[in-house]
N, C-alpha and C positions, 0 to 999 in steps of 0.2 A: 504492499499499500505505501502510496507518494506521501510523503512527509506533512502538508497541507489537510488532506484527506485525512491522516492516522488522525491530528489533531482534532480534525476538528469531529471527527466520530466520537473522538473519548472524551472532549466536551461535550457535544449531546447526548454521552453516557448510550450510547449505542456499543459500544464493544461490551463482550460477555469473558468471564473467566480473568486468567489470569490479564494483565496490563503493565507490559514493563514498559517501564519512561523511567527519564531520567529531566526532569523542570528545572532543576537547577535555577528555581528563582530569586532574585536578586533581593536585597534589603535583611530582614531580619527572621527571629524566629518564628515571631507572630507573620512572618509575608509567605513564610514558606508554609505552615502549618492551615493556613486558608483556606488555598486550592484544591489540599487534598481531604482536608479531616474538618471541614465546617458544609452547614445545610449552602451558605451559596457559594462552598467550594468550586473552580470550574471543574476540576476531576476528580470530586467527591461522590463517590458510590452511596455512600452508607456513611451515616454521621453517630458517632455516640451521644445521648443525650450528656453526661458529663462533659464531657469537650467541649461541646457548644454551648453548656453553663458559663463552665471558664472561660473558654474565648472568647463569649460577652461580656462576658465581667470585667477583662482586661482591656478590652477595647474601650470600656470607659473609666478605666482605672487610671488614674493621672500621677501618684505617688509609682516611680520608675521600678524601686527595690519591690512592691506587693506584685506590680506590672509582669517583672522577672518571674516571682513567684506564682504568680498563674500558668506564666507557657513551661517554666519547668512542671508543674503539675501538670501542664494537658501534655508534655513529651512522657514525662513517665507513664502515663496512662497510656499512650500511642506505642509505648515500647511492651510494656509490661500485659496487656492483651496481644500482643503481636500483631495491631493492625496492619501494619506494615513488614516486609519482608527482605531487607537487603541482601541481592544476591548475585552481585558484584562489587567491588572495588577497583578505584581508578590505580592504574600502576605507571607513573610518570616516569620514564629511566630519566635520571639528570648527573649532571658527570658537574665535580670540582678540581678546575687543575691544583697544581703544588704551587700556583703563586698565592692564592686563596690563603689566607691565616682565618679567617670567619664568613661563609656564605653565607646567604640568605637563606636558604632550604631552613625551614620547618621554622624557623621565628613567626610566623602568624604559624598556628596549629590550621592541620586538616588542609591551609591553602599548597596547592601542587606544584606552584613556581619560585624562583627563586625571587625574595621580595621582603619587605620594602628594600628597593636599591641601594638605599643611601646609609647602610647598616653591612655591607658588602665593606670588609676589612680586606687588603692584601697584603702579603708580606711586605717587610721592608727587606729592600735589594741589601 
């Protein structure tokens, strides 16, 4: 199936069975959770009521720490109830030359590239 047709069928809930997808939504935990685990989510096929309730509460919450706690609770529920099954992990081939004292690899957790570039340090000659 061509990419645009696949995403259209997925969004319109026409795909059945296991759907393999990598959304890579930008933003924070809330934007990533919203599309797949809430009533209004473009790619959500089913919604757990407790997740929907927590999500709506975090939308209205102004306190950053309380909002973070609510999002953590949502992630815990989704993890414990095995709502999603990760079936692959991106493996990026990366190399660091001998002149590099400290690379930018893994300075940002789960970021596959060398970044931030200004943190890369070279050995002094």
